[in-house]
C-alpha positions in Angstrom: 35.3 -28.4 -7.6 34.0 -26.1 -10.4 35.7 -22.8 -11.1 33.8 -19.4 -10.8 33.8 -19.2 -14.6 32.2 -22.6 -14.9 29.5 -21.7 -12.3 28.8 -18.5 -14.1 28.3 -20.4 -17.3 25.9 -22.6 -15.6 24.0 -19.6 -14.3 24.0 -18.1 -17.8 22.4 -21.3 -19.2 19.7 -21.2 -16.5 19.1 -17.5 -17.2 18.6 -18.3 -20.9 16.0 -20.9 -19.9 14.2 -18.5 -17.5 14.0 -15.8 -20.3 12.6 -18.4 -22.8 9.9 -19.4 -20.3 9.1 -15.8 -19.5 8.6 -15.0 -23.2 6.3 -18.0 -23.4 4.4 -16.8 -20.3 3.9 -13.3 -21.7 2.4 -14.8 -24.9 -0.3 -16.4 -22.7 -0.7 -13.2 -20.7 -1.2 -11.2 -24.0 -4.0 -13.7 -25.0 -5.7 -13.4 -21.6 -5.5 -9.6 -21.9 -7.2 -9.8 -25.3 -10.0 -11.9 -23.8 -10.4 -9.6 -20.8 -10.7 -6.5 -23.1 -13.3 -8.2 -25.2 -15.3 -9.1 -22.0 -14.5 -5.8 -20.3 -13.0 -7.7 -17.4 -10.9 -6.1 -14.6 -7.2 -6.7 -15.2 -6.0 -6.4 -11.6 -6.9 -9.5 -9.5 -4.9 -9.6 -6.2 -6.6 -12.8 -5.2 -5.3 -14.6 -8.3 -1.8 -13.3 -7.7 -1.9 -14.5 -4.0 -3.2 -17.9 -5.3 -0.1 -18.2 -7.6 2.4 -17.2 -4.9 0.8 -19.5 -2.3 0.8 -22.4 -4.8 4.5 -21.9 -5.7 5.5 -21.4 -2.0 3.9 -24.8 -1.2 6.4 -26.5 -3.6 10.1 -27.3 -3.0 11.7 -23.8 -3.0 15.3 -24.6 -1.9 16.9 -21.4 -0.6 14.0 -19.2 -1.6 11.7 -18.0 1.1 8.0 -17.2 0.4 8.9 -13.5 0.7 11.6 -13.9 -2.0 9.2 -15.8 -4.3 6.6 -13.1 -3.8 9.1 -10.3 -4.5 10.2 -12.0 -7.8 6.7 -12.8 -9.0 5.2 -9.4 -8.1 7.6 -7.9 -10.7 6.5 -10.6 -13.2 2.8 -9.8 -12.4 3.5 -6.1 -12.9 5.1 -6.7 -16.3 2.2 -9.0 -17.2 -0.5 -6.4 -16.3 1.3 -3.8 -18.3 1.2 -6.1 -21.3 -2.4 -7.1 -20.8 -3.4 -3.4 -20.6 -1.1 -0.5 -19.8 -2.5 1.1 -16.6 -1.7 4.4 -14.9 -1.4 4.2 -11.1 -1.5 7.4 -9.1 -0.2 7.6 -5.6 0.3 10.1 -2.8 3.7 11.5 -3.5 6.4 12.6 -3.6 8.4 10.0 -5.5 10.1 7.8 -3.0 7.4 8.1 -0.4 6.1 5.1 1.6 2.9 5.3 -0.6 5.2 5.0 -3.6 6.8 2.0 -2.0 3.4 0.5 -1.3 2.3 1.0 -4.9 5.5 -0.6 -6.3 5.2 -3.5 -3.9 1.8 -4.3 -5.6 2.1 -3.1 -9.2 5.9 -3.6 -9.8 8.6 -1.3 -10.9 7.6 -1.2 -14.6 4.1 0.3 -14.1 3.2 3.8 -15.2 3.1 5.9 -12.0 1.9 9.4 -11.3 3.0 11.1 -8.1 0.4 13.5 -6.8 0.6 16.1 -4.0 -2.5 15.2 -2.0 -4.9 12.4 -1.2 -7.7 14.4 -2.8 -5.7 14.7 -6.1 -5.3 10.9 -6.1 -9.1 10.5 -5.7 -9.6 13.1 -8.5 -7.3 11.3 -10.9 -9.2 8.0 -10.5 -12.6 9.6 -10.6 -11.8 11.4 -13.8 -10.2 8.4 -15.4 -6.7 10.0 -15.6 -5.5 7.0 -13.6 -6.9 3.5 -13.5 -6.0 2.9 -9.8 -5.0 5.1 -6.9 -2.9 4.2 -3.8 -3.6 6.1 -0.6 -2.7 5.6 3.1 -5.6 4.7 5.4 -4.1 3.7 8.7 -0.8 3.5 10.7 -0.8 1.1 13.6 1.1 3.6 15.7 -0.7 6.9 14.7 -4.2 5.7 13.8 -6.5 6.4 10.8 -6.0 8.9 8.0 -9.0 11.1 8.3 -8.8 12.6 4.8 -8.9 9.2 3.2 -11.9 8.1 5.2 -13.8 11.3 4.4 -13.1 11.1 0.6 -14.2 7.4 0.6 -17.5 8.5 2.0 -17.9 11.5 -0.4 -16.7 10.0 -3.7 -18.2 7.2 -5.8 -15.0 5.0 -5.8 -14.3 1.5 -4.5 -11.6 -0.1 -2.4 -10.4 -3.1 -4.3 -7.4 -4.1 -2.3 -5.3 -3.3 0.8 -1.5 -3.2 1.1 0.4 -3.5 4.4 4.0 -2.4 4.5 6.4 -2.0 7.4 7.6 1.6 8.0 11.4 1.1 7.9 13.8 4.0 7.9 17.4 4.0 6.9 20.3 6.5 7.3 21.7 7.1 3.8 24.6 9.3 2.8 27.5 9.6 0.3 29.7 10.1 3.3 31.3 6.8 4.4 31.9 7.8 8.0 29.1 8.9 10.3 31.6 11.1 12.2 32.0 13.2 9.1 28.3 13.9 8.6 27.5 17.5 9.2 23.7 17.5 9.1 20.8 15.1 8.7 17.8 15.9 6.6 14.3 14.4 7.2 10.7 14.9 7.9 9.6 15.6 11.5 7.8 12.2 11.9 10.9 10.3 10.8 13.0 12.2 13.4 10.4 11.2 16.0 10.3 7.6 15.0 14.1 7.2 15.0 14.8 8.9 18.3 16.6 5.9 19.8 19.1 5.6 17.0 19.7 9.4 16.9 20.3 9.5 20.6 22.8 6.6 20.4 24.8 8.0 17.5 24.2 11.8 17.4 23.4 12.6 21.0 25.6 15.7 21.4 24.9 17.3 18.1 23.4 20.9 18.1 19.7 21.4 17.2 20.5 22.8 13.7 22.3 19.5 12.9 18.8 18.0 12.3 17.1 19.8 9.4 13.4 19.3 8.9 12.1 19.1 5.3 8.7 18.4 3.6 9.4 14.7 3.0 11.9 11.9 3.4 12.2 11.9 -0.4 13.3 15.5 -0.4 15.7 14.6 2.4 17.3 12.0 0.1 17.6 14.4 -2.8 19.3 17.0 -0.5 21.7 14.5 0.8 22.8 13.6 -2.7 23.5 17.2 -3.4 25.3 17.8 -0.1 28.0 15.1 0.2 28.6 15.8 3.9 24.9 15.4 4.8 22.7 12.3 5.4 19.0 11.6 5.1 16.6 9.6 7.3 14.5 8.2 4.5 12.7 5.1 3.1 14.6 2.4 1.2 12.9 3.4 -2.1 13.9 7.0 -1.7 17.6 5.9 -1.2 17.3 3.7 -4.2 15.8 6.4 -6.5 18.5 8.9 -5.6 21.3 6.3 -5.6 22.2 7.2 -2.1 24.2 4.5 -0.2 22.6 3.2 3.0 24.8 3.3 6.0 22.3 1.9 8.6 19.1 0.0 7.9 15.9 -0.4 9.9 16.7 2.3 12.5 13.2 3.1 13.5 12.3 2.7 17.2 9.5 0.3 16.7 9.8 -2.9 14.6 6.0 -3.2 14.8 5.3 0.1 12.9 3.2 -0.7 9.8 1.0 1.4 7.5 -2.1 0.1 5.7 -2.9 1.5 2.2 -5.9 1.2 0.0 -6.0 0.7 -3.8 -9.0 2.6 -5.1 -10.8 2.2 -8.4 -14.0 3.3 -10.3 -15.0 -0.3 -10.6 -15.8 -2.9 -8.0 -13.5 -5.9 -8.1 -15.6 -8.5 -6.4 -14.3 -12.0 -6.0 -14.5 -14.1 -2.8 -11.3 -15.4 -1.2 -10.9 -17.5 1.9 -10.4 -14.4 4.0 -12.2 -11.2 3.0 -12.9 -7.8 4.5 -15.6 -5.2 3.7 -15.5 -1.5 4.4 -18.7 0.5 4.9 -19.7 4.1 5.6 -22.8 4.3 7.7 -25.1 7.3 8.5 -27.6 6.3 11.1 -31.1 7.8 10.3 -32.3 7.9 13.9 -29.0 8.8 15.6 -30.9 11.2 17.9 -32.6 8.2 19.6 -31.1 6.2 22.4 -29.6 2.9 21.3 -29.3 3.7 17.6 -25.7 2.6 17.4 -26.4 -0.4 19.7 -29.2 -1.4 17.3 -26.8 -1.3 14.3 -24.2 -3.4 16.2 -26.9 -5.9 17.2 -27.8 -6.3 13.5 -24.3 -7.4 12.8 -24.3 -9.8 15.7 -27.6 -11.3 14.6 -26.1 -12.4 11.3 -22.8 -13.5 12.8 -20.7 -10.8 11.3 -17.5 -9.8 13.2 -16.6 -6.1 13.3 -12.9 -5.4 12.8 -13.0 -1.6 13.2 -15.3 1.3 13.9 -14.4 5.0 13.6 -16.6 8.0 13.9 -16.3 11.0 11.6 -18.2 14.3 11.6 -20.8 14.8 8.9 -19.7 17.9 6.9 -23.0 18.4 5.1 -24.9 19.7 8.1 -24.7 22.5 10.6 -25.5 20.1 13.4 -22.9 18.0 15.3 -23.6 14.7 13.7 -21.4 11.8 12.9 -21.1 9.0 10.4 -19.1 5.7 11.0 -16.4 4.0 9.0 -16.7 0.3 9.7 -14.6 -2.7 8.6 -16.2 -6.1 8.9 -15.2 -9.7 8.1 -16.7 -11.1 5.0 -17.6 -10.2 1.4 -20.4 -8.3 -0.3 -21.2 -11.6 -2.0 -21.8 -13.3 1.3 -25.4 -13.9 2.2 -25.2 -12.4 5.7 -23.5 -9.3 4.4 -26.2 -9.0 1.8 -28.8 -9.1 4.6 -27.2 -6.2 6.4 -26.8 -4.2 3.1 -30.5 -4.8 2.3 -31.9 -4.1 5.8 -29.8 -0.9 6.1 -29.8 0.2 2.5 -30.8 3.8 3.3 -28.0 4.1 5.8 -25.0 2.2 4.3 -22.6 3.1 1.6 -20.6 0.1 0.3 -17.0 1.1 0.0 -15.5 -2.2 -1.1 -14.8 -5.9 -0.4 -11.2 -7.1 -0.7 -8.8 -9.7 0.6 -8.0 -9.2 4.3 -4.2 -8.9 4.8 -4.1 -7.9 8.4 
């Protein structure tokens, strides 16, 4: 049997080989980046990244799960994109928020990020070119749609180029090793609500002021670092950023809690995959007539397009009580049947983006 030292030497040899191959990979990446800049081609291609992960996962992977392979290669992709063309990504902050976690899950830890205080400011940063991409929440499967994101998609001339789905997992993090010595817990109101079961099991008899509400779970983690007898209900990324040890993981009541995020850009990123989704904003011209919405839905049925979501939002540019619709459909703008709808309803439809369907 080999000693630990011998095994470590074997790992060192393999690490040297991995580094050599990564250096070679980045040389090809740099050349691709040069060609993309010459042709003014979009750098970010989630479909290509998915293709690579799927291809590798289909090979013999030993102890590595597909999720592990994806996590490793998403970091490689992030380094690669930064080498091809350094890109600034804005996201709804603060640092350590779930939107930050979503951004890092797609662009990697090495990307150049800007934390912004509102969804509007993320849209502004992309629209003015201060950021190449923006990451904003659009929907939580427990709480529903994010109204501000829907409204800004309808109002601004930006495109959805990808969606990100991440589970909403909370942890209890503290510098205090024993939960019995914790004197207060910081967190945001929604985190307290979504971790009620855990809190009742472990802190049922604590007074009301034991639970301290703050603006964000990121701020909770920061406060728990400064107060060694305190803990935070926060995201994993917030605990990581503030080097706060995690005492209990995945303490949320619902394991099914997920949030959907959009990556927005000034440029369409159209490329068909085997499973696409298209988002549209629709203002019906004759919405005062009976059957106007039914007629729209019938148009989708006639060309065999499946509707995935329909949400109504008030039209803010009129004194009347009128509505527009946010709609998700199966398919891509490049599909013939989607083109038929866009052509037939061209005066009523705003195309928001076609992207790979992840949910």
